[in-house]
A tleap script that builds the chain and sets N, CA, C and O, in Angstrom:
source leaprc.protein.ff14SB
mol = sequence {
  NMET SER ALA ALA SER VAL ALA GLU GLU PHE
  PHE ASP ALA TRP THR GLY GLY ASN PHE ASP
  ARG ALA ARG ASP LEU LEU ALA ASP ASP GLY
  PHE ARG PHE GLU GLY PRO ILE ASP THR PHE
  ASP ASP ARG ASP SER TYR LEU ALA SER LEU
  ARG GLY LEU ALA ALA ILE VAL THR GLY ALA
  GLU ARG LEU LYS VAL PHE GLU ASP GLY ASP
  ASP ALA CYS VAL ILE TYR GLU LEU ARG THR
  GLN PRO VAL PRO SER SER ARG ILE ALA GLU
  TRP TYR ARG VAL ARG ASP GLY ARG ILE ALA
  TRP MET LEU VAL LEU PHE ASP ALA ARG PRO
  PHE ALA ALA LEU PHE GLU HIE GLY ALA ALA
  CGLN
}
set mol.1.N position { 0.274 11.128 22.599 }
set mol.1.CA position { -0.339 10.677 21.372 }
set mol.1.C position { -0.645 9.179 21.505 }
set mol.1.O position { 0.218 8.412 21.931 }
set mol.2.N position { -1.839 8.765 21.152 }
set mol.2.CA position { -2.235 7.364 21.278 }
set mol.2.C position { -1.530 6.501 20.230 }
set mol.2.O position { -1.027 7.008 19.228 }
set mol.3.N position { -1.504 5.202 20.475 }
set mol.3.CA position { -0.890 4.274 19.523 }
set mol.3.C position { -1.581 4.363 18.168 }
set mol.3.O position { -0.917 4.336 17.132 }
set mol.4.N position { -2.902 4.469 18.165 }
set mol.4.CA position { -3.637 4.572 16.902 }
set mol.4.C position { -3.285 5.856 16.160 }
set mol.4.O position { -3.149 5.846 14.937 }
set mol.5.N position { -3.140 6.947 16.881 }
set mol.5.CA position { -2.777 8.222 16.252 }
set mol.5.C position { -1.400 8.146 15.601 }
set mol.5.O position { -1.201 8.638 14.491 }
set mol.6.N position { -0.453 7.526 16.298 }
set mol.6.CA position { 0.899 7.371 15.747 }
set mol.6.C position { 0.847 6.497 14.495 }
set mol.6.O position { 1.460 6.823 13.478 }
set mol.7.N position { 0.115 5.391 14.573 }
set mol.7.CA position { 0.009 4.482 13.425 }
set mol.7.C position { -0.629 5.180 12.231 }
set mol.7.O position { -0.142 5.057 11.107 }
set mol.8.N position { -1.707 5.906 12.466 }
set mol.8.CA position { -2.373 6.618 11.369 }
set mol.8.C position { -1.486 7.700 10.781 }
set mol.8.O position { -1.460 7.889 9.565 }
set mol.9.N position { -0.767 8.405 11.623 }
set mol.9.CA position { 0.125 9.456 11.123 }
set mol.9.C position { 1.256 8.851 10.303 }
set mol.9.O position { 1.636 9.405 9.271 }
set mol.10.N position { 1.799 7.719 10.749 }
set mol.10.CA position { 2.842 7.038 9.987 }
set mol.10.C position { 2.299 6.585 8.628 }
set mol.10.O position { 2.940 6.799 7.599 }
set mol.11.N position { 1.126 5.963 8.628 }
set mol.11.CA position { 0.497 5.513 7.384 }
set mol.11.C position { 0.308 6.694 6.430 }
set mol.11.O position { 0.659 6.607 5.254 }
set mol.12.N position { -0.243 7.791 6.936 }
set mol.12.CA position { -0.464 8.975 6.099 }
set mol.12.C position { 0.849 9.550 5.574 }
set mol.12.O position { 0.915 10.020 4.438 }
set mol.13.N position { 1.894 9.512 6.405 }
set mol.13.CA position { 3.191 10.061 5.988 }
set mol.13.C position { 3.786 9.249 4.843 }
set mol.13.O position { 4.148 9.817 3.813 }
set mol.14.N position { 3.896 7.922 5.005 }
set mol.14.CA position { 4.562 7.164 3.941 }
set mol.14.C position { 3.716 7.076 2.684 }
set mol.14.O position { 4.254 7.127 1.578 }
set mol.15.N position { 2.393 6.942 2.831 }
set mol.15.CA position { 1.562 6.869 1.626 }
set mol.15.C position { 1.485 8.222 0.926 }
set mol.15.O position { 1.187 8.291 -0.267 }
set mol.16.N position { 1.754 9.295 1.665 }
set mol.16.CA position { 1.787 10.639 1.088 }
set mol.16.C position { 3.174 11.061 0.612 }
set mol.16.O position { 3.351 12.179 0.128 }
set mol.17.N position { 4.159 10.171 0.748 }
set mol.17.CA position { 5.508 10.468 0.279 }
set mol.17.C position { 6.341 11.312 1.222 }
set mol.17.O position { 7.404 11.796 0.832 }
set mol.18.N position { 5.881 11.505 2.469 }
set mol.18.CA position { 6.633 12.299 3.439 }
set mol.18.C position { 7.494 11.360 4.293 }
set mol.18.O position { 7.137 11.030 5.424 }
set mol.19.N position { 8.622 10.942 3.737 }
set mol.19.CA position { 9.464 9.958 4.409 }
set mol.19.C position { 10.250 10.559 5.572 }
set mol.19.O position { 10.670 9.826 6.467 }
set mol.20.N position { 10.455 11.863 5.579 }
set mol.20.CA position { 11.090 12.492 6.739 }
set mol.20.C position { 10.174 12.378 7.956 }
set mol.20.O position { 10.630 12.051 9.051 }
set mol.21.N position { 8.889 12.647 7.763 }
set mol.21.CA position { 7.941 12.515 8.877 }
set mol.21.C position { 7.788 11.053 9.281 }
set mol.21.O position { 7.726 10.738 10.469 }
set mol.22.N position { 7.728 10.165 8.298 }
set mol.22.CA position { 7.635 8.730 8.600 }
set mol.22.C position { 8.823 8.306 9.459 }
set mol.22.O position { 8.650 7.572 10.432 }
set mol.23.N position { 10.031 8.759 9.108 }
set mol.23.CA position { 11.241 8.412 9.869 }
set mol.23.C position { 11.137 8.918 11.301 }
set mol.23.O position { 11.516 8.214 12.237 }
set mol.24.N position { 10.624 10.135 11.479 }
set mol.24.CA position { 10.476 10.708 12.821 }
set mol.24.C position { 9.550 9.882 13.710 }
set mol.24.O position { 9.674 9.917 14.934 }
set mol.25.N position { 8.631 9.147 13.108 }
set mol.25.CA position { 7.664 8.368 13.876 }
set mol.25.C position { 8.169 6.967 14.215 }
set mol.25.O position { 7.484 6.215 14.909 }
set mol.26.N position { 9.352 6.610 13.737 }
set mol.26.CA position { 9.957 5.310 14.043 }
set mol.26.C position { 11.009 5.479 15.133 }
set mol.26.O position { 11.763 6.452 15.126 }
set mol.27.N position { 11.061 4.539 16.061 }
set mol.27.CA position { 12.063 4.585 17.132 }
set mol.27.C position { 13.457 4.615 16.524 }
set mol.27.O position { 13.751 3.865 15.593 }
set mol.28.N position { 14.309 5.479 17.049 }
set mol.28.CA position { 15.657 5.592 16.485 }
set mol.28.C position { 16.593 4.495 16.967 }
set mol.28.O position { 17.653 4.290 16.376 }
set mol.29.N position { 16.225 3.792 18.021 }
set mol.29.CA position { 17.021 2.634 18.440 }
set mol.29.C position { 16.068 1.519 18.847 }
set mol.29.O position { 15.038 1.769 19.474 }
set mol.30.N position { 16.407 0.322 18.497 }
set mol.30.CA position { 15.582 -0.819 18.850 }
set mol.30.C position { 14.406 -1.063 17.922 }
set mol.30.O position { 13.575 -1.923 18.214 }
set mol.31.N position { 14.302 -0.333 16.803 }
set mol.31.CA position { 13.204 -0.546 15.868 }
set mol.31.C position { 13.347 -1.908 15.190 }
set mol.31.O position { 14.454 -2.319 14.841 }
set mol.32.N position { 12.228 -2.604 15.005 }
set mol.32.CA position { 12.215 -3.892 14.299 }
set mol.32.C position { 10.985 -3.964 13.420 }
set mol.32.O position { 9.881 -3.606 13.832 }
set mol.33.N position { 11.196 -4.438 12.187 }
set mol.33.CA position { 10.123 -4.662 11.225 }
set mol.33.C position { 10.140 -6.121 10.802 }
set mol.33.O position { 11.199 -6.669 10.496 }
set mol.34.N position { 8.973 -6.751 10.785 }
set mol.34.CA position { 8.841 -8.129 10.326 }
set mol.34.C position { 7.714 -8.196 9.305 }
set mol.34.O position { 6.613 -7.702 9.547 }
set mol.35.N position { 7.999 -8.813 8.160 }
set mol.35.CA position { 6.985 -8.981 7.130 }
set mol.35.C position { 7.224 -10.260 6.360 }
set mol.35.O position { 8.224 -10.937 6.598 }
set mol.36.N position { 6.334 -10.614 5.441 }
set mol.36.CA position { 6.474 -11.864 4.700 }
set mol.36.C position { 7.621 -11.868 3.694 }
set mol.36.O position { 8.029 -12.935 3.235 }
set mol.37.N position { 8.144 -10.703 3.345 }
set mol.37.CA position { 9.221 -10.625 2.358 }
set mol.37.C position { 10.535 -10.195 3.002 }
set mol.37.O position { 11.590 -10.735 2.667 }
set mol.38.N position { 10.487 -9.238 3.914 }
set mol.38.CA position { 11.697 -8.668 4.518 }
set mol.38.C position { 11.575 -8.571 6.032 }
set mol.38.O position { 10.478 -8.568 6.589 }
set mol.39.N position { 12.740 -8.493 6.684 }
set mol.39.CA position { 12.845 -8.210 8.106 }
set mol.39.C position { 13.970 -7.188 8.266 }
set mol.39.O position { 15.023 -7.314 7.642 }
set mol.40.N position { 13.742 -6.180 9.102 }
set mol.40.CA position { 14.745 -5.136 9.322 }
set mol.40.C position { 14.901 -4.873 10.812 }
set mol.40.O position { 13.937 -4.959 11.572 }
set mol.41.N position { 16.122 -4.553 11.220 }
set mol.41.CA position { 16.411 -4.229 12.615 }
set mol.41.C position { 16.788 -2.767 12.814 }
set mol.41.O position { 17.280 -2.396 13.880 }
set mol.42.N position { 16.563 -1.930 11.799 }
set mol.42.CA position { 16.797 -0.496 11.957 }
set mol.42.C position { 15.867 0.262 11.020 }
set mol.42.O position { 15.463 -0.240 9.971 }
set mol.43.N position { 15.545 1.459 11.418 }
set mol.43.CA position { 14.548 2.229 10.681 }
set mol.43.C position { 15.016 2.664 9.304 }
set mol.43.O position { 14.200 2.744 8.386 }
set mol.44.N position { 16.300 2.946 9.126 }
set mol.44.CA position { 16.760 3.435 7.826 }
set mol.44.C position { 16.730 2.347 6.753 }
set mol.44.O position { 16.405 2.632 5.600 }
set mol.45.N position { 17.063 1.112 7.113 }
set mol.45.CA position { 16.964 0.006 6.157 }
set mol.45.C position { 15.508 -0.230 5.782 }
set mol.45.O position { 15.184 -0.454 4.616 }
set mol.46.N position { 14.638 -0.179 6.778 }
set mol.46.CA position { 13.217 -0.346 6.510 }
set mol.46.C position { 12.701 0.772 5.607 }
set mol.46.O position { 11.975 0.502 4.650 }
set mol.47.N position { 13.061 2.010 5.894 }
set mol.47.CA position { 12.592 3.135 5.084 }
set mol.47.C position { 13.108 3.058 3.651 }
set mol.47.O position { 12.396 3.445 2.724 }
set mol.48.N position { 14.319 2.571 3.451 }
set mol.48.CA position { 14.841 2.402 2.087 }
set mol.48.C position { 13.956 1.428 1.312 }
set mol.48.O position { 13.643 1.662 0.145 }
set mol.49.N position { 13.553 0.337 1.961 }
set mol.49.CA position { 12.663 -0.628 1.332 }
set mol.49.C position { 11.286 -0.014 1.082 }
set mol.49.O position { 10.686 -0.233 0.029 }
set mol.50.N position { 10.795 0.744 2.037 }
set mol.50.CA position { 9.483 1.377 1.915 }
set mol.50.C position { 9.466 2.382 0.762 }
set mol.50.O position { 8.463 2.504 0.060 }
set mol.51.N position { 10.563 3.095 0.567 }
set mol.51.CA position { 10.669 4.014 -0.579 }
set mol.51.C position { 10.560 3.253 -1.893 }
set mol.51.O position { 9.917 3.719 -2.833 }
set mol.52.N position { 11.190 2.080 -1.958 }
set mol.52.CA position { 11.093 1.250 -3.151 }
set mol.52.C position { 9.661 0.820 -3.416 }
set mol.52.O position { 9.200 0.841 -4.557 }
set mol.53.N position { 8.961 0.431 -2.359 }
set mol.53.CA position { 7.558 0.067 -2.500 }
set mol.53.C position { 6.747 1.265 -2.974 }
set mol.53.O position { 5.920 1.135 -3.877 }
set mol.54.N position { 6.975 2.420 -2.380 }
set mol.54.CA position { 6.204 3.618 -2.715 }
set mol.54.C position { 6.315 3.965 -4.200 }
set mol.54.O position { 5.404 4.567 -4.768 }
set mol.55.N position { 7.427 3.589 -4.823 }
set mol.55.CA position { 7.622 3.883 -6.242 }
set mol.55.C position { 6.630 3.146 -7.140 }
set mol.55.O position { 6.393 3.565 -8.274 }
set mol.56.N position { 6.048 2.052 -6.644 }
set mol.56.CA position { 5.093 1.301 -7.461 }
set mol.56.C position { 3.653 1.429 -6.950 }
set mol.56.O position { 2.732 0.872 -7.547 }
set mol.57.N position { 3.460 2.158 -5.855 }
set mol.57.CA position { 2.123 2.319 -5.279 }
set mol.57.C position { 1.311 3.306 -6.119 }
set mol.57.O position { 1.782 4.389 -6.465 }
set mol.58.N position { 0.087 2.904 -6.433 }
set mol.58.CA position { -0.843 3.787 -7.148 }
set mol.58.C position { -1.956 4.295 -6.240 }
set mol.58.O position { -2.706 5.197 -6.614 }
set mol.59.N position { -2.062 3.716 -5.048 }
set mol.59.CA position { -3.066 4.186 -4.096 }
set mol.59.C position { -3.094 3.324 -2.853 }
set mol.59.O position { -2.627 2.185 -2.863 }
set mol.60.N position { -3.644 3.870 -1.786 }
set mol.60.CA position { -3.807 3.143 -0.528 }
set mol.60.C position { -5.038 3.698 0.167 }
set mol.60.O position { -5.183 4.910 0.326 }
set mol.61.N position { -5.919 2.803 0.578 }
set mol.61.CA position { -7.144 3.209 1.258 }
set mol.61.C position { -7.207 2.546 2.623 }
set mol.61.O position { -7.297 1.324 2.734 }
set mol.62.N position { -7.158 3.363 3.648 }
set mol.62.CA position { -7.258 2.852 5.015 }
set mol.62.C position { -8.691 2.365 5.237 }
set mol.62.O position { -9.652 3.085 4.968 }
set mol.63.N position { -8.819 1.126 5.733 }
set mol.63.CA position { -10.135 0.529 5.941 }
set mol.63.C position { -10.556 0.524 7.407 }
set mol.63.O position { -11.723 0.758 7.722 }
set mol.64.N position { -9.598 0.256 8.312 }
set mol.64.CA position { -9.942 0.150 9.731 }
set mol.64.C position { -8.693 0.342 10.581 }
set mol.64.O position { -7.598 -0.056 10.184 }
set mol.65.N position { -8.857 0.948 11.743 }
set mol.65.CA position { -7.779 1.111 12.710 }
set mol.65.C position { -8.288 0.614 14.059 }
set mol.65.O position { -9.377 0.985 14.497 }
set mol.66.N position { -7.488 -0.228 14.712 }
set mol.66.CA position { -7.801 -0.747 16.039 }
set mol.66.C position { -6.691 -0.336 16.997 }
set mol.66.O position { -5.548 -0.140 16.582 }
set mol.67.N position { -7.028 -0.207 18.278 }
set mol.67.CA position { -6.027 0.125 19.288 }
set mol.67.C position { -6.251 -0.720 20.530 }
set mol.67.O position { -7.384 -0.962 20.946 }
set mol.68.N position { -5.141 -1.163 21.114 }
set mol.68.CA position { -5.180 -1.912 22.368 }
set mol.68.C position { -3.935 -1.516 23.153 }
set mol.68.O position { -2.864 -2.084 22.939 }
set mol.69.N position { -4.062 -0.561 24.049 }
set mol.69.CA position { -2.913 -0.087 24.815 }
set mol.69.C position { -1.861 0.526 23.904 }
set mol.69.O position { -2.136 1.482 23.178 }
set mol.70.N position { -0.646 -0.033 23.947 }
set mol.70.CA position { 0.459 0.474 23.132 }
set mol.70.C position { 0.493 -0.130 21.732 }
set mol.70.O position { 1.412 0.142 20.959 }
set mol.71.N position { -0.503 -0.947 21.406 }
set mol.71.CA position { -0.573 -1.592 20.098 }
set mol.71.C position { -1.680 -0.960 19.255 }
set mol.71.O position { -2.726 -0.556 19.762 }
set mol.72.N position { -1.413 -0.890 17.961 }
set mol.72.CA position { -2.423 -0.431 17.008 }
set mol.72.C position { -2.329 -1.306 15.772 }
set mol.72.O position { -1.274 -1.864 15.471 }
set mol.73.N position { -3.430 -1.420 15.066 }
set mol.73.CA position { -3.476 -2.189 13.835 }
set mol.73.C position { -4.167 -1.342 12.770 }
set mol.73.O position { -5.249 -0.800 12.997 }
set mol.74.N position { -3.536 -1.235 11.620 }
set mol.74.CA position { -4.125 -0.536 10.483 }
set mol.74.C position { -4.338 -1.568 9.379 }
set mol.74.O position { -3.402 -2.249 8.959 }
set mol.75.N position { -5.568 -1.670 8.923 }
set mol.75.CA position { -5.898 -2.555 7.813 }
set mol.75.C position { -6.201 -1.656 6.617 }
set mol.75.O position { -6.978 -0.707 6.724 }
set mol.76.N position { -5.581 -1.962 5.479 }
set mol.76.CA position { -5.781 -1.110 4.313 }
set mol.76.C position { -5.701 -1.895 3.015 }
set mol.76.O position { -5.218 -3.026 2.968 }
set mol.77.N position { -6.184 -1.262 1.983 }
set mol.77.CA position { -6.146 -1.790 0.622 }
set mol.77.C position { -5.011 -1.055 -0.091 }
set mol.77.O position { -5.036 0.169 -0.221 }
set mol.78.N position { -4.025 -1.812 -0.548 }
set mol.78.CA position { -2.891 -1.233 -1.257 }
set mol.78.C position { -3.037 -1.537 -2.741 }
set mol.78.O position { -3.305 -2.673 -3.132 }
set mol.79.N position { -2.858 -0.514 -3.556 }
set mol.79.CA position { -2.884 -0.688 -5.002 }
set mol.79.C position { -1.502 -0.365 -5.553 }
set mol.79.O position { -0.918 0.671 -5.234 }
set mol.80.N position { -0.987 -1.270 -6.385 }
set mol.80.CA position { 0.328 -1.063 -6.991 }
set mol.80.C position { 0.235 -1.323 -8.484 }
set mol.80.O position { -0.753 -1.878 -8.967 }
set mol.81.N position { 1.270 -0.918 -9.216 }
set mol.81.CA position { 1.297 -1.161 -10.654 }
set mol.81.C position { 1.253 -2.659 -10.964 }
set mol.81.O position { 0.470 -3.067 -11.822 }
set mol.82.N position { 2.067 -3.504 -10.298 }
set mol.82.CA position { 2.018 -4.918 -10.669 }
set mol.82.C position { 0.866 -5.703 -10.041 }
set mol.82.O position { 0.410 -6.692 -10.615 }
set mol.83.N position { 0.389 -5.273 -8.868 }
set mol.83.CA position { -0.702 -5.983 -8.176 }
set mol.83.C position { -1.799 -4.945 -7.918 }
set mol.83.O position { -1.643 -4.071 -7.066 }
set mol.84.N position { -2.901 -5.046 -8.653 }
set mol.84.CA position { -3.928 -3.999 -8.571 }
set mol.84.C position { -4.542 -3.794 -7.191 }
set mol.84.O position { -4.942 -2.680 -6.852 }
set mol.85.N position { -4.622 -4.868 -6.382 }
set mol.85.CA position { -5.254 -4.724 -5.070 }
set mol.85.C position { -4.732 -5.796 -4.115 }
set mol.85.O position { -4.694 -6.981 -4.447 }
set mol.86.N position { -4.336 -5.358 -2.935 }
set mol.86.CA position { -3.838 -6.280 -1.911 }
set mol.86.C position { -4.277 -5.760 -0.549 }
set mol.86.O position { -4.046 -4.596 -0.222 }
set mol.87.N position { -4.910 -6.623 0.247 }
set mol.87.CA position { -5.299 -6.239 1.610 }
set mol.87.C position { -4.122 -6.480 2.544 }
set mol.87.O position { -3.481 -7.530 2.503 }
set mol.88.N position { -3.852 -5.493 3.384 }
set mol.88.CA position { -2.685 -5.536 4.264 }
set mol.88.C position { -3.100 -5.168 5.683 }
set mol.88.O position { -3.921 -4.275 5.894 }
set mol.89.N position { -2.520 -5.872 6.650 }
set mol.89.CA position { -2.694 -5.537 8.062 }
set mol.89.C position { -1.326 -5.214 8.632 }
set mol.89.O position { -0.388 -5.998 8.486 }
set mol.90.N position { -1.208 -4.068 9.277 }
set mol.90.CA position { 0.038 -3.662 9.925 }
set mol.90.C position { -0.224 -3.513 11.424 }
set mol.90.O position { -1.084 -2.742 11.849 }
set mol.91.N position { 0.538 -4.272 12.210 }
set mol.91.CA position { 0.439 -4.235 13.663 }
set mol.91.C position { 1.629 -3.427 14.159 }
set mol.91.O position { 2.779 -3.770 13.886 }
set mol.92.N position { 1.349 -2.361 14.881 }
set mol.92.CA position { 2.368 -1.451 15.397 }
set mol.92.C position { 2.425 -1.548 16.913 }
set mol.92.O position { 1.390 -1.634 17.573 }
set mol.93.N position { 3.620 -1.535 17.460 }
set mol.93.CA position { 3.803 -1.377 18.905 }
set mol.93.C position { 4.489 -0.024 19.096 }
set mol.93.O position { 5.563 0.225 18.549 }
set mol.94.N position { 3.854 0.834 19.873 }
set mol.94.CA position { 4.326 2.210 20.070 }
set mol.94.C position { 4.937 2.350 21.455 }
set mol.94.O position { 4.369 1.910 22.454 }
set mol.95.N position { 6.116 2.977 21.487 }
set mol.95.CA position { 6.825 3.237 22.742 }
set mol.95.C position { 7.281 4.690 22.734 }
set mol.95.O position { 7.964 5.118 21.804 }
set mol.96.N position { 6.915 5.440 23.744 }
set mol.96.CA position { 7.302 6.854 23.860 }
set mol.96.C position { 6.938 7.660 22.617 }
set mol.96.O position { 7.709 8.511 22.173 }
set mol.97.N position { 5.761 7.388 22.060 }
set mol.97.CA position { 5.272 8.166 20.927 }
set mol.97.C position { 5.855 7.796 19.578 }
set mol.97.O position { 5.610 8.483 18.586 }
set mol.98.N position { 6.631 6.708 19.530 }
set mol.98.CA position { 7.231 6.267 18.262 }
set mol.98.C position { 7.005 4.775 18.076 }
set mol.98.O position { 6.830 4.031 19.042 }
set mol.99.N position { 7.011 4.359 16.840 }
set mol.99.CA position { 6.814 2.949 16.516 }
set mol.99.C position { 8.114 2.198 16.777 }
set mol.99.O position { 9.149 2.504 16.184 }
set mol.100.N position { 8.052 1.215 17.670 }
set mol.100.CA position { 9.234 0.425 18.023 }
set mol.100.C position { 9.265 -0.909 17.274 }
set mol.100.O position { 10.328 -1.490 17.059 }
set mol.101.N position { 8.079 -1.380 16.883 }
set mol.101.CA position { 7.988 -2.698 16.246 }
set mol.101.C position { 6.802 -2.698 15.307 }
set mol.101.O position { 5.756 -2.117 15.596 }
set mol.102.N position { 6.985 -3.369 14.167 }
set mol.102.CA position { 5.899 -3.514 13.200 }
set mol.102.C position { 5.877 -4.942 12.693 }
set mol.102.O position { 6.921 -5.540 12.431 }
set mol.103.N position { 4.685 -5.475 12.559 }
set mol.103.CA position { 4.475 -6.766 11.913 }
set mol.103.C position { 3.476 -6.519 10.797 }
set mol.103.O position { 2.369 -6.039 11.042 }
set mol.104.N position { 3.868 -6.847 9.566 }
set mol.104.CA position { 3.000 -6.635 8.414 }
set mol.104.C position { 2.580 -7.990 7.861 }
set mol.104.O position { 3.412 -8.866 7.623 }
set mol.105.N position { 1.274 -8.145 7.662 }
set mol.105.CA position { 0.728 -9.399 7.167 }
set mol.105.C position { -0.032 -9.157 5.868 }
set mol.105.O position { -0.907 -8.293 5.800 }
set mol.106.N position { 0.311 -9.928 4.837 }
set mol.106.CA position { -0.405 -9.882 3.567 }
set mol.106.C position { -0.004 -11.103 2.752 }
set mol.106.O position { 0.991 -11.764 3.050 }
set mol.107.N position { -0.789 -11.393 1.720 }
set mol.107.CA position { -0.486 -12.491 0.819 }
set mol.107.C position { 0.601 -12.027 -0.138 }
set mol.107.O position { 0.342 -11.219 -1.029 }
set mol.108.N position { 1.810 -12.532 0.039 }
set mol.108.CA position { 2.950 -12.097 -0.774 }
set mol.108.C position { 3.021 -12.794 -2.129 }
set mol.108.O position { 3.810 -12.389 -2.982 }
set mol.109.N position { 2.223 -13.823 -2.346 }
set mol.109.CA position { 2.309 -14.587 -3.596 }
set mol.109.C position { 2.156 -13.734 -4.847 }
set mol.109.O position { 2.905 -13.954 -5.799 }
set mol.110.N position { 1.228 -12.767 -4.910 }
set mol.110.CA position { 1.120 -11.957 -6.128 }
set mol.110.C position { 2.367 -11.103 -6.417 }
set mol.110.O position { 2.579 -10.676 -7.552 }
set mol.111.N position { 3.181 -10.860 -5.393 }
set mol.111.CA position { 4.388 -10.045 -5.554 }
set mol.111.C position { 5.628 -10.878 -5.870 }
set mol.111.O position { 6.685 -10.313 -6.150 }
set mol.112.N position { 5.525 -12.203 -5.830 }
set mol.112.CA position { 6.674 -13.100 -5.985 }
set mol.112.C position { 7.436 -12.870 -7.286 }
set mol.112.O position { 8.666 -12.926 -7.298 }
set mol.113.N position { 6.732 -12.614 -8.369 }
set mol.113.CA position { 7.395 -12.420 -9.666 }
set mol.113.C position { 8.356 -11.233 -9.631 }
set mol.113.O position { 9.377 -11.250 -10.319 }
set mol.114.N position { 8.052 -10.222 -8.855 }
set mol.114.CA position { 8.950 -9.055 -8.741 }
set mol.114.C position { 10.306 -9.462 -8.186 }
set mol.114.O position { 11.339 -8.948 -8.614 }
set mol.115.N position { 10.298 -10.380 -7.238 }
set mol.115.CA position { 11.531 -10.782 -6.585 }
set mol.115.C position { 12.276 -11.847 -7.361 }
set mol.115.O position { 13.501 -11.931 -7.276 }
set mol.116.N position { 11.558 -12.659 -8.115 }
set mol.116.CA position { 12.188 -13.676 -8.953 }
set mol.116.C position { 13.021 -13.053 -10.058 }
set mol.116.O position { 14.053 -13.600 -10.448 }
set mol.117.N position { 12.581 -11.924 -10.556 }
set mol.117.CA position { 13.266 -11.253 -11.669 }
set mol.117.C position { 14.137 -10.087 -11.207 }
set mol.117.O position { 14.721 -9.385 -12.033 }
set mol.118.N position { 14.228 -9.879 -9.905 }
set mol.118.CA position { 15.093 -8.830 -9.367 }
set mol.118.C position { 14.551 -7.433 -9.537 }
set mol.118.O position { 15.290 -6.466 -9.350 }
set mol.119.N position { 13.272 -7.291 -9.890 }
set mol.119.CA position { 12.699 -5.972 -10.146 }
set mol.119.C position { 12.524 -5.139 -8.889 }
set mol.119.O position { 12.490 -3.911 -8.973 }
set mol.120.N position { 12.414 -5.765 -7.731 }
set mol.120.CA position { 12.119 -5.022 -6.503 }
set mol.120.C position { 13.350 -4.838 -5.628 }
set mol.120.O position { 13.220 -4.705 -4.411 }
set mol.121.N position { 14.497 -4.828 -6.194 }
set mol.121.CA position { 15.707 -4.692 -5.375 }
set mol.121.C position { 16.290 -3.335 -5.433 }
set mol.121.O position { 17.310 -3.074 -4.794 }
savepdb mol mol.pdb
quit
């Protein structure tokens, strides 16, 4: 399975609420997530956070997918209850058919109020 295929399947799984499939697509050891709000060194901590995000998501539209060897990038428009629209880029590194590393880039400023008031914990 190509890096882009794994990235797209992961995106479809979590945005579709299939967290068991999303978990299967993450490396079970050595997984790392880096983003503007959180950093995780294991898939279960990351998935717990992702479930929290999914609770406020009202939609997600994939805009573009790029692939370069074991790396893939998914750019999408995320819609949430508190922030109507946010463009996000997710860079995935795939190893043995699973995501070993993710870097997520987006403007976190519109989400800051959620964390100031403890709403996103």
